[in-house]
Biopython code that builds the backbone (N, CA, C, O; Angstrom):
import numpy as np
from Bio.PDB.StructureBuilder import StructureBuilder

atoms = [
    (1, "ALA", "N", (-6.585, 70.954, -29.154)),
    (1, "ALA", "CA", (-6.103, 69.657, -29.574)),
    (1, "ALA", "C", (-4.649, 69.729, -30.054)),
    (1, "ALA", "O", (-3.899, 68.764, -29.903)),
    (2, "VAL", "N", (-4.251, 70.859, -30.628)),
    (2, "VAL", "CA", (-2.877, 71.008, -31.116)),
    (2, "VAL", "C", (-1.881, 70.927, -29.960)),
    (2, "VAL", "O", (-0.835, 70.292, -30.085)),
    (3, "TRP", "N", (-2.201, 71.563, -28.847)),
    (3, "TRP", "CA", (-1.294, 71.583, -27.702)),
    (3, "TRP", "C", (-1.191, 70.197, -27.073)),
    (3, "TRP", "O", (-0.097, 69.770, -26.702)),
    (4, "GLU", "N", (-2.309, 69.493, -26.948)),
    (4, "GLU", "CA", (-2.296, 68.145, -26.384)),
    (4, "GLU", "C", (-1.553, 67.190, -27.302)),
    (4, "GLU", "O", (-0.815, 66.326, -26.829)),
    (5, "ASP", "N", (-1.735, 67.333, -28.595)),
    (5, "ASP", "CA", (-1.034, 66.499, -29.566)),
    (5, "ASP", "C", (0.479, 66.714, -29.462)),
    (5, "ASP", "O", (1.255, 65.759, -29.496)),
    (6, "ALA", "N", (0.887, 67.978, -29.335)),
    (6, "ALA", "CA", (2.317, 68.281, -29.188)),
    (6, "ALA", "C", (2.873, 67.616, -27.934)),
    (6, "ALA", "O", (3.957, 67.033, -27.964)),
    (7, "LYS", "N", (2.132, 67.703, -26.834)),
    (7, "LYS", "CA", (2.572, 67.087, -25.577)),
    (7, "LYS", "C", (2.726, 65.581, -25.734)),
    (7, "LYS", "O", (3.719, 65.007, -25.286)),
    (8, "LEU", "N", (1.751, 64.939, -26.366)),
    (8, "LEU", "CA", (1.803, 63.496, -26.572)),
    (8, "LEU", "C", (2.960, 63.085, -27.481)),
    (8, "LEU", "O", (3.450, 61.959, -27.390)),
    (9, "ASN", "N", (3.400, 63.991, -28.356)),
    (9, "ASN", "CA", (4.517, 63.714, -29.259)),
    (9, "ASN", "C", (5.877, 64.085, -28.669)),
    (9, "ASN", "O", (6.885, 64.058, -29.374)),
    (10, "GLY", "N", (5.911, 64.433, -27.374)),
    (10, "GLY", "CA", (7.178, 64.676, -26.697)),
    (10, "GLY", "C", (7.663, 66.113, -26.674)),
    (10, "GLY", "O", (8.789, 66.370, -26.248)),
    (11, "VAL", "N", (6.844, 67.059, -27.121)),
    (11, "VAL", "CA", (7.238, 68.467, -27.079)),
    (11, "VAL", "C", (7.218, 68.929, -25.618)),
    (11, "VAL", "O", (6.246, 68.691, -24.900)),
    (12, "ASP", "N", (8.291, 69.588, -25.185)),
    (12, "ASP", "CA", (8.390, 70.073, -23.807)),
    (12, "ASP", "C", (7.895, 71.504, -23.643)),
    (12, "ASP", "O", (7.395, 71.867, -22.578)),
    (13, "PHE", "N", (8.028, 72.316, -24.683)),
    (13, "PHE", "CA", (7.587, 73.720, -24.646)),
    (13, "PHE", "C", (7.091, 74.088, -26.028)),
    (13, "PHE", "O", (7.706, 73.731, -27.033)),
    (14, "ARG", "N", (5.960, 74.814, -26.081)),
    (14, "ARG", "CA", (5.395, 75.227, -27.374)),
    (14, "ARG", "C", (5.048, 76.707, -27.291)),
    (14, "ARG", "O", (4.575, 77.196, -26.265)),
    (15, "ALA", "N", (5.295, 77.409, -28.395)),
    (15, "ALA", "CA", (4.997, 78.840, -28.461)),
    (15, "ALA", "C", (4.378, 79.161, -29.819)),
    (15, "ALA", "O", (4.629, 78.479, -30.812)),
    (16, "THR", "N", (3.567, 80.215, -29.838)),
    (16, "THR", "CA", (2.951, 80.676, -31.085)),
    (16, "THR", "C", (2.977, 82.193, -31.129)),
    (16, "THR", "O", (3.118, 82.866, -30.108)),
    (17, "GLY", "N", (2.839, 82.711, -32.339)),
    (17, "GLY", "CA", (2.759, 84.155, -32.529)),
    (17, "GLY", "C", (2.035, 84.465, -33.823)),
    (17, "GLY", "O", (1.742, 83.579, -34.624)),
    (18, "ASN", "N", (1.757, 85.743, -34.006)),
    (18, "ASN", "CA", (0.951, 86.194, -35.133)),
    (18, "ASN", "C", (1.649, 87.279, -35.946)),
    (18, "ASN", "O", (2.576, 87.949, -35.489)),
    (19, "GLU", "N", (1.161, 87.416, -37.161)),
    (19, "GLU", "CA", (1.564, 88.493, -38.085)),
    (19, "GLU", "C", (3.059, 88.549, -38.333)),
    (19, "GLU", "O", (3.697, 89.493, -37.867)),
    (20, "PRO", "N", (3.646, 87.622, -39.022)),
    (20, "PRO", "CA", (3.015, 86.466, -39.658)),
    (20, "PRO", "C", (2.890, 85.310, -38.674)),
    (20, "PRO", "O", (3.648, 85.229, -37.707)),
    (21, "GLY", "N", (1.948, 84.430, -38.916)),
    (21, "GLY", "CA", (1.725, 83.291, -38.037)),
    (21, "GLY", "C", (2.934, 82.370, -37.979)),
    (21, "GLY", "O", (3.538, 82.058, -39.005)),
    (22, "TRP", "N", (3.280, 81.941, -36.775)),
    (22, "TRP", "CA", (4.417, 81.036, -36.572)),
    (22, "TRP", "C", (4.164, 80.195, -35.335)),
    (22, "TRP", "O", (3.336, 80.547, -34.495)),
    (23, "TYR", "N", (4.882, 79.079, -35.224)),
    (23, "TYR", "CA", (4.917, 78.335, -33.974)),
    (23, "TYR", "C", (6.269, 77.656, -33.823)),
    (23, "TYR", "O", (6.999, 77.445, -34.792)),
    (24, "LEU", "N", (6.576, 77.325, -32.584)),
    (24, "LEU", "CA", (7.870, 76.772, -32.209)),
    (24, "LEU", "C", (7.628, 75.637, -31.232)),
    (24, "LEU", "O", (6.791, 75.752, -30.337)),
    (25, "GLU", "N", (8.362, 74.530, -31.401)),
    (25, "GLU", "CA", (8.273, 73.410, -30.471)),
    (25, "GLU", "C", (9.675, 73.028, -30.023)),
    (25, "GLU", "O", (10.558, 72.775, -30.842)),
    (26, "ILE", "N", (9.864, 72.991, -28.706)),
    (26, "ILE", "CA", (11.167, 72.670, -28.128)),
    (26, "ILE", "C", (11.093, 71.288, -27.491)),
    (26, "ILE", "O", (10.229, 71.006, -26.660)),
    (27, "TYR", "N", (12.022, 70.440, -27.908)),
    (27, "TYR", "CA", (12.217, 69.120, -27.314)),
    (27, "TYR", "C", (13.468, 69.249, -26.454)),
    (27, "TYR", "O", (14.587, 69.223, -26.966)),
    (28, "ASP", "N", (13.272, 69.388, -25.143)),
    (28, "ASP", "CA", (14.369, 69.765, -24.249)),
    (28, "ASP", "C", (14.871, 68.636, -23.366)),
    (28, "ASP", "O", (15.881, 68.806, -22.683)),
    (29, "LYS", "N", (14.205, 67.497, -23.355)),
    (29, "LYS", "CA", (14.575, 66.429, -22.420)),
    (29, "LYS", "C", (15.828, 65.670, -22.840)),
    (29, "LYS", "O", (16.624, 65.283, -21.984)),
    (30, "GLY", "N", (16.018, 65.452, -24.117)),
    (30, "GLY", "CA", (17.197, 64.722, -24.567)),
    (30, "GLY", "C", (18.345, 65.656, -24.877)),
    (30, "GLY", "O", (18.131, 66.823, -25.206)),
    (31, "ALA", "N", (19.557, 65.155, -24.776)),
    (31, "ALA", "CA", (20.708, 65.974, -25.127)),
    (31, "ALA", "C", (21.065, 65.677, -26.568)),
    (31, "ALA", "O", (21.098, 64.500, -26.927)),
    (32, "PRO", "N", (21.333, 66.642, -27.413)),
    (32, "PRO", "CA", (21.443, 68.070, -27.125)),
    (32, "PRO", "C", (20.130, 68.828, -27.279)),
    (32, "PRO", "O", (20.144, 70.054, -27.167)),
    (33, "GLY", "N", (19.026, 68.192, -27.522)),
    (33, "GLY", "CA", (17.753, 68.889, -27.688)),
    (33, "GLY", "C", (17.493, 69.214, -29.142)),
    (33, "GLY", "O", (18.381, 69.109, -29.988)),
    (34, "ARG", "N", (16.255, 69.613, -29.421)),
    (34, "ARG", "CA", (15.855, 69.943, -30.792)),
    (34, "ARG", "C", (14.784, 71.018, -30.753)),
    (34, "ARG", "O", (13.980, 71.080, -29.824)),
    (35, "ILE", "N", (14.786, 71.865, -31.778)),
    (35, "ILE", "CA", (13.742, 72.873, -31.929)),
    (35, "ILE", "C", (13.205, 72.780, -33.348)),
    (35, "ILE", "O", (13.965, 72.743, -34.315)),
    (36, "ASP", "N", (11.871, 72.744, -33.456)),
    (36, "ASP", "CA", (11.193, 72.862, -34.745)),
    (36, "ASP", "C", (10.541, 74.229, -34.793)),
    (36, "ASP", "O", (9.862, 74.628, -33.847)),
    (37, "LEU", "N", (10.739, 74.949, -35.883)),
    (37, "LEU", "CA", (10.167, 76.280, -36.072)),
    (37, "LEU", "C", (9.447, 76.316, -37.405)),
    (37, "LEU", "O", (10.014, 75.963, -38.439)),
    (38, "VAL", "N", (8.188, 76.745, -37.375)),
    (38, "VAL", "CA", (7.380, 76.896, -38.577)),
    (38, "VAL", "C", (6.995, 78.365, -38.668)),
    (38, "VAL", "O", (6.396, 78.911, -37.742)),
    (39, "THR", "N", (7.340, 79.011, -39.791)),
    (39, "THR", "CA", (7.086, 80.442, -39.953)),
    (39, "THR", "C", (6.210, 80.719, -41.171)),
    (39, "THR", "O", (5.921, 79.836, -41.979)),
    (40, "ASP", "N", (5.803, 81.974, -41.266)),
    (40, "ASP", "CA", (5.042, 82.469, -42.414)),
    (40, "ASP", "C", (3.838, 81.586, -42.726)),
    (40, "ASP", "O", (3.664, 81.116, -43.850)),
    (41, "TYR", "N", (2.995, 81.370, -41.682)),
    (41, "TYR", "CA", (1.742, 80.625, -41.812)),
    (41, "TYR", "C", (1.945, 79.220, -42.351)),
    (41, "TYR", "O", (1.098, 78.708, -43.083)),
    (42, "GLY", "N", (3.068, 78.585, -41.992)),
    (42, "GLY", "CA", (3.328, 77.213, -42.396)),
    (42, "GLY", "C", (4.140, 77.057, -43.662)),
    (42, "GLY", "O", (4.420, 75.932, -44.077)),
    (43, "ARG", "N", (4.523, 78.152, -44.284)),
    (43, "ARG", "CA", (5.285, 78.076, -45.528)),
    (43, "ARG", "C", (6.704, 77.554, -45.321)),
    (43, "ARG", "O", (7.202, 76.777, -46.136)),
    (44, "ASP", "N", (7.358, 77.974, -44.237)),
    (44, "ASP", "CA", (8.745, 77.600, -43.992)),
    (44, "ASP", "C", (8.856, 76.766, -42.724)),
    (44, "ASP", "O", (8.283, 77.114, -41.692)),
    (45, "PHE", "N", (9.594, 75.665, -42.805)),
    (45, "PHE", "CA", (9.774, 74.747, -41.684)),
    (45, "PHE", "C", (11.270, 74.519, -41.470)),
    (45, "PHE", "O", (12.004, 74.226, -42.413)),
    (46, "TYR", "N", (11.709, 74.657, -40.228)),
    (46, "TYR", "CA", (13.109, 74.463, -39.878)),
    (46, "TYR", "C", (13.206, 73.492, -38.706)),
    (46, "TYR", "O", (12.405, 73.567, -37.773)),
    (47, "THR", "N", (14.172, 72.590, -38.745)),
    (47, "THR", "CA", (14.486, 71.732, -37.613)),
    (47, "THR", "C", (15.937, 71.990, -37.236)),
    (47, "THR", "O", (16.845, 71.849, -38.055)),
    (48, "PHE", "N", (16.132, 72.368, -35.983)),
    (48, "PHE", "CA", (17.464, 72.619, -35.441)),
    (48, "PHE", "C", (17.791, 71.474, -34.487)),
    (48, "PHE", "O", (17.271, 71.444, -33.371)),
    (49, "PRO", "N", (18.645, 70.526, -34.902)),
    (49, "PRO", "CA", (18.882, 69.322, -34.108)),
    (49, "PRO", "C", (19.879, 69.478, -32.964)),
    (49, "PRO", "O", (19.845, 68.681, -32.026)),
    (50, "ASP", "N", (20.749, 70.455, -33.003)),
    (50, "ASP", "CA", (21.765, 70.642, -31.954)),
    (50, "ASP", "C", (21.558, 71.993, -31.297)),
    (50, "ASP", "O", (21.954, 73.027, -31.836)),
    (51, "VAL", "N", (20.932, 71.977, -30.123)),
    (51, "VAL", "CA", (20.530, 73.215, -29.454)),
    (51, "VAL", "C", (21.331, 73.401, -28.174)),
    (51, "VAL", "O", (21.491, 72.469, -27.385)),
    (52, "ARG", "N", (21.826, 74.605, -27.982)),
    (52, "ARG", "CA", (22.524, 74.957, -26.740)),
    (52, "ARG", "C", (21.575, 75.791, -25.883)),
    (52, "ARG", "O", (20.962, 76.743, -26.366)),
    (53, "ARG", "N", (21.459, 75.426, -24.615)),
    (53, "ARG", "CA", (20.558, 76.117, -23.687)),
    (53, "ARG", "C", (21.370, 76.916, -22.681)),
    (53, "ARG", "O", (22.350, 76.419, -22.126)),
    (54, "GLU", "N", (20.954, 78.173, -22.446)),
    (54, "GLU", "CA", (21.579, 79.036, -21.445)),
    (54, "GLU", "C", (20.492, 79.567, -20.521)),
    (54, "GLU", "O", (19.434, 79.994, -20.984)),
    (55, "THR", "N", (20.750, 79.540, -19.212)),
    (55, "THR", "CA", (19.775, 80.033, -18.238)),
    (55, "THR", "C", (20.399, 81.131, -17.403)),
    (55, "THR", "O", (21.530, 81.009, -16.930)),
    (56, "ARG", "N", (19.633, 82.225, -17.224)),
    (56, "ARG", "CA", (20.059, 83.338, -16.362)),
    (56, "ARG", "C", (19.057, 83.494, -15.234)),
    (56, "ARG", "O", (17.862, 83.259, -15.414)),
    (57, "GLN", "N", (19.547, 83.889, -14.077)),
    (57, "GLN", "CA", (18.664, 84.092, -12.924)),
    (57, "GLN", "C", (18.151, 85.530, -12.843)),
    (57, "GLN", "O", (17.005, 85.757, -12.454)),
    (58, "THR", "N", (18.997, 86.507, -13.210)),
    (58, "THR", "CA", (18.613, 87.914, -13.083)),
    (58, "THR", "C", (18.900, 88.660, -14.367)),
    (58, "THR", "O", (20.068, 88.862, -14.699)),
    (59, "PRO", "N", (17.890, 89.075, -15.101)),
    (59, "PRO", "CA", (16.490, 88.700, -14.927)),
    (59, "PRO", "C", (16.293, 87.259, -15.359)),
    (59, "PRO", "O", (17.072, 86.743, -16.160)),
    (60, "PRO", "N", (15.248, 86.591, -14.835)),
    (60, "PRO", "CA", (15.026, 85.197, -15.199)),
    (60, "PRO", "C", (14.783, 85.061, -16.706)),
    (60, "PRO", "O", (13.918, 85.726, -17.276)),
    (61, "GLN", "N", (15.557, 84.200, -17.320)),
    (61, "GLN", "CA", (15.493, 84.083, -18.772)),
    (61, "GLN", "C", (16.179, 82.789, -19.211)),
    (61, "GLN", "O", (17.198, 82.388, -18.649)),
    (62, "THR", "N", (15.610, 82.157, -20.207)),
    (62, "THR", "CA", (16.241, 80.988, -20.818)),
    (62, "THR", "C", (16.416, 81.270, -22.297)),
    (62, "THR", "O", (15.484, 81.703, -22.973)),
    (63, "ARG", "N", (17.624, 81.019, -22.797)),
    (63, "ARG", "CA", (17.901, 81.210, -24.222)),
    (63, "ARG", "C", (18.316, 79.887, -24.833)),
    (63, "ARG", "O", (19.006, 79.076, -24.216)),
    (64, "TYR", "N", (17.872, 79.695, -26.068)),
    (64, "TYR", "CA", (18.280, 78.538, -26.861)),
    (64, "TYR", "C", (18.967, 79.068, -28.104)),
    (64, "TYR", "O", (18.454, 79.967, -28.770)),
    (65, "LEU", "N", (20.121, 78.516, -28.413)),
    (65, "LEU", "CA", (20.894, 78.930, -29.578)),
    (65, "LEU", "C", (21.149, 77.716, -30.460)),
    (65, "LEU", "O", (21.481, 76.637, -29.970)),
    (66, "ALA", "N", (20.991, 77.904, -31.766)),
    (66, "ALA", "CA", (21.210, 76.795, -32.697)),
    (66, "ALA", "C", (21.496, 77.357, -34.083)),
    (66, "ALA", "O", (21.206, 78.516, -34.379)),
    (67, "GLN", "N", (22.070, 76.507, -34.920)),
    (67, "GLN", "CA", (22.344, 76.915, -36.292)),
    (67, "GLN", "C", (22.332, 75.688, -37.192)),
    (67, "GLN", "O", (22.859, 74.632, -36.840)),
    (68, "ILE", "N", (21.717, 75.853, -38.366)),
    (68, "ILE", "CA", (21.806, 74.848, -39.430)),
    (68, "ILE", "C", (22.134, 75.596, -40.713)),
    (68, "ILE", "O", (21.382, 76.471, -41.142)),
    (69, "GLY", "N", (23.246, 75.251, -41.312)),
    (69, "GLY", "CA", (23.665, 75.969, -42.522)),
    (69, "GLY", "C", (23.754, 77.452, -42.246)),
    (69, "GLY", "O", (24.399, 77.874, -41.286)),
    (70, "ALA", "N", (23.108, 78.246, -43.086)),
    (70, "ALA", "CA", (23.131, 79.704, -42.945)),
    (70, "ALA", "C", (22.075, 80.222, -41.973)),
    (70, "ALA", "O", (22.016, 81.425, -41.719)),
    (71, "HIS", "N", (21.248, 79.346, -41.428)),
    (71, "HIS", "CA", (20.144, 79.764, -40.552)),
    (71, "HIS", "C", (20.563, 79.708, -39.090)),
    (71, "HIS", "O", (20.789, 78.633, -38.534)),
    (72, "ARG", "N", (20.663, 80.884, -38.479)),
    (72, "ARG", "CA", (21.016, 80.972, -37.061)),
    (72, "ARG", "C", (19.764, 81.314, -36.268)),
    (72, "ARG", "O", (19.033, 82.238, -36.624)),
    (73, "LEU", "N", (19.514, 80.567, -35.185)),
    (73, "LEU", "CA", (18.312, 80.722, -34.375)),
    (73, "LEU", "C", (18.669, 81.116, -32.952)),
    (73, "LEU", "O", (19.600, 80.574, -32.356)),
    (74, "GLU", "N", (17.913, 82.070, -32.416)),
    (74, "GLU", "CA", (18.013, 82.442, -31.003)),
    (74, "GLU", "C", (16.593, 82.574, -30.465)),
    (74, "GLU", "O", (15.803, 83.373, -30.967)),
    (75, "VAL", "N", (16.277, 81.787, -29.443)),
    (75, "VAL", "CA", (14.955, 81.809, -28.811)),
    (75, "VAL", "C", (15.145, 82.254, -27.369)),
    (75, "VAL", "O", (15.994, 81.720, -26.655)),
    (76, "THR", "N", (14.347, 83.239, -26.938)),
    (76, "THR", "CA", (14.424, 83.733, -25.572)),
    (76, "THR", "C", (13.069, 83.543, -24.902)),
    (76, "THR", "O", (12.042, 83.985, -25.417)),
    (77, "LEU", "N", (13.078, 82.875, -23.741)),
    (77, "LEU", "CA", (11.875, 82.657, -22.946)),
    (77, "LEU", "C", (11.989, 83.467, -21.672)),
    (77, "LEU", "O", (12.990, 83.383, -20.960)),
    (78, "GLU", "N", (10.948, 84.263, -21.381)),
    (78, "GLU", "CA", (10.933, 85.071, -20.167)),
    (78, "GLU", "C", (9.628, 84.821, -19.424)),
    (78, "GLU", "O", (8.550, 85.010, -19.988)),
    (79, "PRO", "N", (9.714, 84.393, -18.148)),
    (79, "PRO", "CA", (8.483, 84.149, -17.395)),
    (79, "PRO", "C", (7.712, 85.441, -17.178)),
    (79, "PRO", "O", (8.291, 86.521, -17.063)),
    (80, "GLY", "N", (6.427, 85.307, -17.127)),
    (80, "GLY", "CA", (5.554, 86.462, -16.908)),
    (80, "GLY", "C", (4.357, 86.365, -17.817)),
    (80, "GLY", "O", (4.379, 85.648, -18.818)),
    (81, "GLY", "N", (3.330, 87.076, -17.475)),
    (81, "GLY", "CA", (2.097, 87.016, -18.238)),
    (81, "GLY", "C", (2.276, 87.433, -19.687)),
    (81, "GLY", "O", (3.060, 88.325, -20.010)),
    (82, "CYS", "N", (1.531, 86.765, -20.541)),
    (82, "CYS", "CA", (1.573, 87.062, -21.975)),
    (82, "CYS", "C", (0.206, 86.709, -22.544)),
    (82, "CYS", "O", (-0.378, 85.688, -22.180)),
    (83, "ARG", "N", (-0.301, 87.545, -23.432)),
    (83, "ARG", "CA", (-1.592, 87.278, -24.074)),
    (83, "ARG", "C", (-1.407, 87.216, -25.577)),
    (83, "ARG", "O", (-0.732, 88.052, -26.177)),
    (84, "ASP", "N", (-2.024, 86.206, -26.171)),
    (84, "ASP", "CA", (-2.004, 86.079, -27.625)),
    (84, "ASP", "C", (-2.635, 87.332, -28.235)),
    (84, "ASP", "O", (-3.712, 87.757, -27.817)),
    (85, "SER", "N", (-1.966, 87.915, -29.216)),
    (85, "SER", "CA", (-2.415, 89.188, -29.788)),
    (85, "SER", "C", (-3.709, 89.073, -30.586)),
    (85, "SER", "O", (-4.351, 90.090, -30.849)),
    (86, "MET", "N", (-4.107, 87.877, -30.974)),
    (86, "MET", "CA", (-5.359, 87.731, -31.722)),
    (86, "MET", "C", (-6.466, 87.111, -30.874)),
    (86, "MET", "O", (-7.585, 87.623, -30.851)),
    (87, "SER", "N", (-6.168, 86.014, -30.178)),
    (87, "SER", "CA", (-7.215, 85.311, -29.432)),
    (87, "SER", "C", (-7.403, 85.856, -28.016)),
    (87, "SER", "O", (-8.472, 85.698, -27.426)),
    (88, "GLY", "N", (-6.366, 86.499, -27.470)),
    (88, "GLY", "CA", (-6.423, 86.977, -26.094)),
    (88, "GLY", "C", (-6.132, 85.897, -25.065)),
    (88, "GLY", "O", (-6.211, 86.154, -23.864)),
    (89, "GLU", "N", (-5.793, 84.675, -25.522)),
    (89, "GLU", "CA", (-5.506, 83.571, -24.609)),
    (89, "GLU", "C", (-4.300, 83.914, -23.739)),
    (89, "GLU", "O", (-3.318, 84.484, -24.214)),
    (90, "ALA", "N", (-4.391, 83.558, -22.458)),
    (90, "ALA", "CA", (-3.317, 83.839, -21.505)),
    (90, "ALA", "C", (-2.281, 82.717, -21.508)),
    (90, "ALA", "O", (-2.623, 81.536, -21.572)),
    (91, "PHE", "N", (-1.016, 83.109, -21.436)),
    (91, "PHE", "CA", (0.106, 82.178, -21.382)),
    (91, "PHE", "C", (1.023, 82.591, -20.234)),
    (91, "PHE", "O", (0.905, 83.692, -19.697)),
    (92, "GLU", "N", (1.940, 81.694, -19.864)),
    (92, "GLU", "CA", (2.842, 81.937, -18.734)),
    (92, "GLU", "C", (4.199, 82.502, -19.128)),
    (92, "GLU", "O", (4.964, 82.939, -18.268)),
    (93, "THR", "N", (4.506, 82.496, -20.442)),
    (93, "THR", "CA", (5.855, 82.858, -20.869)),
    (93, "THR", "C", (5.824, 83.734, -22.115)),
    (93, "THR", "O", (5.089, 83.462, -23.065)),
    (94, "ARG", "N", (6.637, 84.795, -22.095)),
    (94, "ARG", "CA", (6.852, 85.629, -23.285)),
    (94, "ARG", "C", (7.984, 85.011, -24.092)),
    (94, "ARG", "O", (8.985, 84.566, -23.531)),
    (95, "VAL", "N", (7.822, 84.985, -25.404)),
    (95, "VAL", "CA", (8.789, 84.320, -26.270)),
    (95, "VAL", "C", (9.229, 85.268, -27.375)),
    (95, "VAL", "O", (8.408, 85.929, -28.012)),
    (96, "SER", "N", (10.536, 85.323, -27.591)),
    (96, "SER", "CA", (11.113, 86.073, -28.702)),
    (96, "SER", "C", (11.959, 85.105, -29.520)),
    (96, "SER", "O", (12.766, 84.351, -28.975)),
    (97, "VAL", "N", (11.763, 85.139, -30.833)),
    (97, "VAL", "CA", (12.492, 84.256, -31.735)),
    (97, "VAL", "C", (13.204, 85.122, -32.765)),
    (97, "VAL", "O", (12.591, 85.972, -33.411)),
    (98, "ARG", "N", (14.505, 84.894, -32.907)),
    (98, "ARG", "CA", (15.253, 85.580, -33.961)),
    (98, "ARG", "C", (15.824, 84.515, -34.882)),
    (98, "ARG", "O", (16.579, 83.643, -34.453)),
    (99, "LEU", "N", (15.455, 84.597, -36.137)),
    (99, "LEU", "CA", (15.957, 83.692, -37.166)),
    (99, "LEU", "C", (16.634, 84.554, -38.210)),
    (99, "LEU", "O", (15.967, 85.219, -39.004)),
    (100, "GLY", "N", (17.966, 84.546, -38.212)),
    (100, "GLY", "CA", (18.694, 85.448, -39.103)),
    (100, "GLY", "C", (18.380, 86.883, -38.745)),
    (100, "GLY", "O", (18.637, 87.311, -37.620)),
    (101, "THR", "N", (17.827, 87.636, -39.687)),
    (101, "THR", "CA", (17.491, 89.042, -39.449)),
    (101, "THR", "C", (16.020, 89.241, -39.081)),
    (101, "THR", "O", (15.610, 90.367, -38.799)),
    (102, "ARG", "N", (15.226, 88.182, -39.077)),
    (102, "ARG", "CA", (13.801, 88.281, -38.746)),
    (102, "ARG", "C", (13.580, 88.022, -37.271)),
    (102, "ARG", "O", (14.241, 87.175, -36.670)),
    (103, "THR", "N", (12.646, 88.758, -36.692)),
    (103, "THR", "CA", (12.289, 88.587, -35.295)),
    (103, "THR", "C", (10.798, 88.312, -35.186)),
    (103, "THR", "O", (9.982, 88.958, -35.844)),
    (104, "TYR", "N", (10.453, 87.337, -34.336)),
    (104, "TYR", "CA", (9.062, 86.966, -34.090)),
    (104, "TYR", "C", (8.801, 87.085, -32.591)),
    (104, "TYR", "O", (9.663, 86.736, -31.784)),
    (105, "ALA", "N", (7.623, 87.574, -32.210)),
    (105, "ALA", "CA", (7.244, 87.685, -30.811)),
    (105, "ALA", "C", (5.964, 86.917, -30.581)),
    (105, "ALA", "O", (5.081, 86.883, -31.438)),
    (106, "GLY", "N", (5.870, 86.298, -29.408)),
    (106, "GLY", "CA", (4.661, 85.547, -29.096)),
    (106, "GLY", "C", (4.673, 85.057, -27.667)),
    (106, "GLY", "O", (5.387, 85.581, -26.812)),
    (107, "CYS", "N", (3.857, 84.028, -27.425)),
    (107, "CYS", "CA", (3.651, 83.494, -26.089)),
    (107, "CYS", "C", (3.749, 81.981, -26.123)),
    (107, "CYS", "O", (3.565, 81.356, -27.167)),
    (108, "GLY", "N", (4.046, 81.388, -24.945)),
    (108, "GLY", "CA", (4.127, 79.942, -24.909)),
    (108, "GLY", "C", (3.970, 79.386, -23.517)),
    (108, "GLY", "O", (3.809, 80.117, -22.539)),
    (109, "ARG", "N", (4.023, 78.045, -23.455)),
    (109, "ARG", "CA", (3.907, 77.373, -22.152)),
    (109, "ARG", "C", (4.619, 76.022, -22.182)),
    (109, "ARG", "O", (4.748, 75.379, -23.224)),
    (110, "ALA", "N", (5.071, 75.624, -21.001)),
    (110, "ALA", "CA", (5.667, 74.304, -20.834)),
    (110, "ALA", "C", (4.571, 73.258, -20.932)),
    (110, "ALA", "O", (3.466, 73.467, -20.430)),
    (111, "LEU", "N", (4.864, 72.134, -21.575)),
    (111, "LEU", "CA", (3.877, 71.072, -21.727)),
    (111, "LEU", "C", (4.132, 69.902, -20.782)),
    (111, "LEU", "O", (3.240, 69.076, -20.587)),
    (112, "HIS", "N", (5.306, 69.807, -20.199)),
    (112, "HIS", "CA", (5.632, 68.739, -19.261)),
    (112, "HIS", "C", (6.126, 69.330, -17.963)),
    (112, "HIS", "O", (6.456, 68.591, -17.035)),
]
sb = StructureBuilder()
sb.init_structure("model")
sb.init_model(0)
sb.init_chain("A")
sb.init_seg("    ")
for serial, (resi, resn, name, xyz) in enumerate(atoms, 1):
    if name == "N":
        sb.init_residue(resn, " ", resi, " ")
    sb.init_atom(name, np.array(xyz, "f"), 0.0, 1.0, " ", f" {name:<3s}", serial, name[0])
structure = sb.get_structure()
């Protein structure tokens, strides 16, 4: 229900990860785009309203870069199989999130 709700609310891509629990929602259709990031099991919430997108063909990869105040965000999406480390659920994309000096790894999928 969480994934369907995100899709209905206009999220274009959603990713999750574990230890510590986090999730990311990318709104990519409008310019300049927006990313919401929730970390540490829901304790910290960030909204990045001005996102720059970069796409590479070799190797295939999409990066999103954003900053609000002292918080710098870099999200990397790489196509290929990915399994949630706790549930074992299969996803289509590997996701790496760097927020300042912290790095989060997980999986995600396009919703539109």
